[in-house]
C-alpha positions in Angstrom: 116.1 -11.3 18.7 115.5 -10.4 15.0 114.4 -6.9 14.4 111.7 -6.1 11.9 112.6 -4.3 8.7 110.6 -1.2 9.8 112.5 -1.0 13.1 115.8 -1.4 11.2 114.8 1.3 8.8 113.9 3.7 11.7 117.3 2.9 13.3 119.0 3.6 10.0 117.4 7.0 9.7 118.5 7.9 13.3 122.1 6.8 12.6 122.1 8.7 9.3 120.9 11.9 11.0 123.7 11.4 13.5 126.3 11.1 10.8 127.0 7.4 11.5 126.7 6.2 8.0 128.3 2.8 8.6 125.7 1.8 11.2 123.0 3.2 9.0 124.3 1.1 6.1 124.3 -2.0 8.3 120.7 -1.4 9.3 119.5 -0.9 5.8 121.4 -4.1 4.6 119.8 -6.1 7.4 116.4 -4.6 6.5 116.8 -5.8 2.9 117.6 -2.4 1.3 120.9 -3.1 -0.5 120.9 -0.1 -2.7 120.4 2.4 0.2 123.1 0.4 2.1 125.5 0.8 -0.8 124.9 4.5 -1.0 125.6 4.9 2.7 128.7 2.7 2.6 130.0 5.2 0.0 129.3 8.1 2.3 131.0 6.2 5.1 134.1 5.8 2.9 134.0 2.0 2.7 134.1 1.9 -1.1 134.9 -1.7 -1.5 131.9 -2.8 0.6 129.7 -0.4 -1.4 131.1 -1.9 -4.6 130.2 -5.4 -3.4 126.6 -4.4 -2.8 126.3 -2.6 -6.1 127.7 -5.6 -7.9 125.2 -8.0 -6.2 122.4 -5.5 -7.1 123.5 -5.8 -10.7 124.8 -2.3 -10.9 128.4 -3.2 -12.1 129.1 0.3 -13.5 128.4 1.9 -10.1 130.5 -0.8 -8.5 133.4 0.0 -10.9 133.3 3.7 -10.1 133.6 2.8 -6.4 136.5 0.5 -7.1 138.3 3.1 -9.2 138.1 5.5 -6.3 139.4 2.8 -4.0 142.3 2.3 -6.5 141.2 -1.3 -7.1 141.8 -1.0 -10.8 141.8 -4.6 -11.9 138.6 -5.2 -10.0 137.1 -2.1 -11.5 137.9 -3.3 -15.0 136.2 -6.6 -14.2 133.0 -4.7 -13.2 133.1 -2.6 -16.4 133.5 -5.8 -18.4 130.7 -7.5 -16.4 128.4 -4.5 -17.4 129.3 -4.9 -21.0 131.5 -1.7 -21.3 134.5 -3.3 -22.8 136.0 0.0 -23.8 136.0 1.3 -20.2 137.4 -2.0 -19.0 140.2 -1.9 -21.5 140.9 1.7 -20.8 141.1 1.2 -17.1 143.7 -1.5 -17.6 145.8 0.2 -20.2 146.0 3.5 -18.3 146.1 2.4 -14.7 147.7 -1.1 -14.7 150.3 -3.0 -16.7 147.8 -5.6 -18.0 148.3 -4.4 -21.6 147.6 -7.8 -23.2 144.3 -8.1 -21.4 143.4 -4.5 -22.3 144.1 -5.2 -26.0 142.0 -8.3 -25.8 139.1 -6.3 -24.4 139.4 -3.6 -27.1 139.5 -6.3 -29.8 136.2 -7.8 -28.5 134.5 -4.4 -28.2 131.9 -3.6 -30.8 131.8 0.2 -31.1 128.5 1.7 -32.3 129.5 5.3 -33.1 132.4 7.1 -34.6 133.4 8.3 -31.2 133.5 4.8 -29.8 135.5 3.6 -32.8 138.0 6.5 -32.2 138.2 5.6 -28.5 138.9 2.0 -29.3 141.6 3.0 -31.7 143.2 5.2 -29.1 143.0 2.4 -26.5 144.6 -0.2 -28.8 147.3 2.1 -29.9 148.1 3.2 -26.4 148.4 -0.5 -25.4 150.9 -1.0 -28.1 152.8 2.1 -27.1 153.0 1.1 -23.4 153.7 -2.5 -24.0 156.2 -2.3 -26.9 157.1 1.4 -27.3 155.4 1.6 -30.6 153.8 5.0 -30.6 153.9 6.0 -34.3 150.2 5.0 -35.0 149.1 6.6 -31.8 150.8 9.9 -32.7 149.0 9.9 -36.1 145.6 9.3 -34.4 146.2 12.0 -31.8 147.2 14.5 -34.5 143.9 13.9 -36.2 141.7 14.2 -33.1 141.4 18.0 -33.2 139.9 18.2 -36.6 137.4 15.4 -35.8 136.2 16.1 -32.3 133.7 18.8 -33.2 131.8 16.6 -35.6 131.4 13.6 -33.2 127.8 12.7 -32.2 126.2 12.5 -29.8 127.7 15.6 -28.3 128.3 13.9 -24.9 130.8 11.6 -26.5 133.1 14.5 -27.4 134.1 14.9 -23.7 135.0 11.2 -23.6 137.2 11.5 -26.7 138.8 14.6 -25.3 139.6 12.8 -22.0 141.0 9.7 -23.7 143.1 11.6 -26.2 144.6 13.9 -23.6 145.4 11.0 -21.3 147.0 9.1 -24.2 149.1 12.1 -25.0 150.2 12.4 -21.4 151.3 8.7 -21.4 153.6 9.2 -24.3 154.8 12.6 -23.0 153.3 14.8 -25.7 151.6 17.6 -23.8 151.6 19.6 -27.0 149.2 17.2 -28.6 147.0 17.3 -25.4 146.9 21.1 -25.6 145.8 20.9 -29.2 143.0 18.5 -28.3 141.8 20.8 -25.5 141.9 23.8 -27.9 139.7 22.0 -30.4 137.4 20.7 -27.8 137.0 24.3 -26.5 136.3 25.6 -29.9 133.7 22.9 -30.3 131.9 24.1 -27.2 132.4 20.8 -25.2 130.8 21.4 -21.8 133.3 21.9 -19.0 136.3 22.0 -21.3 137.8 25.2 -19.9 137.8 23.9 -16.4 139.4 20.6 -17.4 142.0 22.5 -19.5 142.9 24.7 -16.6 143.3 21.8 -14.2 145.4 19.8 -16.8 147.6 22.8 -17.5 148.3 23.5 -13.8 149.0 19.8 -13.2 151.0 19.0 -16.3 152.6 22.2 -17.3 152.7 24.1 -14.0 151.3 27.1 -15.8 147.8 28.1 -17.0 148.9 31.2 -19.0 146.7 31.5 -22.1 144.2 28.9 -21.1 140.6 30.1 -21.2 138.8 30.5 -17.9 135.2 30.2 -19.2 133.2 28.7 -22.0 133.9 29.7 -25.6 131.7 32.5 -26.9 129.0 31.5 -29.3 130.0 31.7 -33.0 128.6 34.9 -34.7 125.5 34.4 -36.7 126.1 34.3 -40.5 124.3 36.9 -42.6 
């Protein structure tokens, strides 16, 4: 017997209160509530099923994040591309897979709108060349210039994106010295959360956090 959407929603709430997120998700899906079902599948740990629902609900970026967590990198890149974020699609491929040619194609198609996006595209294309062919000279020059540019990028939220991409690129070519310089510049620019990211990176990459700030940079003194 088919249950009404109201009864299914009531059952879903009971399952959710009991911590049975999978059954709650099934009830919401049967009741015609795909977005709530997707959220509950995430809580249940079934990220691929959640991604399928997000994708069908035309939320490809949310689907991509689920697939990244599930280590389905190629599928995540497809979702980013589907959502129009060609930079994230290419970056996913160049950093987490060996699909360097596809990544380069996506970067070539991307149409960056800001200086930060143009810089990220350059980092992505140059990392693709470095990983595919061992040609890292252009990437080294770009990374060396990031510290002096990061503080002037706008909007401010994009500074953290450039920080992340530059540090990851430096890690891939085994130049933690350049990654540290990027973090130092990001910290001086007051990029939100930089100190925590720098601490975590130093512990993971260098095995030592000596000298790394533990809190936000103090505000610059007012000029007379």
